[in-house]
N, C-alpha and C positions, 0 to 999 in steps of 0.2 A: 445324335442328325439327323438334322429335317433332310428329306429328299422330296424334290421337288417331281409334280406328278408334269408327266411331259402329255399325256391324253389323259383330261380330269373324269371321275369314275362318276356317273351321276347314282345319286342316294338321295335318298328323303328322314328328315329327322323319327326317329321310333316313337316319340315324345314330344310333346311340348317344354321347350327348353325357355324359362324365363333369368331375366339381366338387365338387370337395373334403366336399362336405356328403353329396350326393345324385346322381344317375347317372339319366338321362333314355331308355327304351332304346331303340333301332331300329322305327319303326311310333307311338311314344306318341301316341296323340289329343292334341290343342292348340287350341287360335286367338290368332290374331297380335291383339295388341291395342292394337296402335301400331306407327309406323312414325317412323324418322328418318334425316333423309340422300337425296343423292340418288343419287352412284354411288361407293360405294357406297354399295346401303343400307343399312340395321340394321333389325330387328321386336326389337319385344319378344311374347310369346308364352306365353300362360297354360296350360300341360302338366297331364292331373290321371296320373301317374305308375299310380296305385290301379285305370283304368279310373274311368268318370263317376260314379261313386257315391265315390268319394274328395276324398280333398283337394288341389288344385293348385300348383303350383308356377309362377311367376310367373320369364323366365329373359328376361334385357334384348339387349341388341349379338347377338343372330345373323342372321348372315347366309343370304340365299337356295341356299346349299346344305347348311344343318342343314336345309331342310324342302323338307314337298312336298305336294300339294294333296292335302285329305282329300272 
């Protein structure tokens, strides 16, 4: 069951995430927008790869190992 987060939780990428059409570099700021599952928990995160003034990329199904608190 997916839970939407009422107040997004600030995080950063703990490692570089590589996808066919984009890369989220380690340290890229983001925020958790929803949580799914219990153990393991998966997160949907909105990242700002070009900085806070740039566009966003939303990445589903991330584990806690992909994220650090910001």
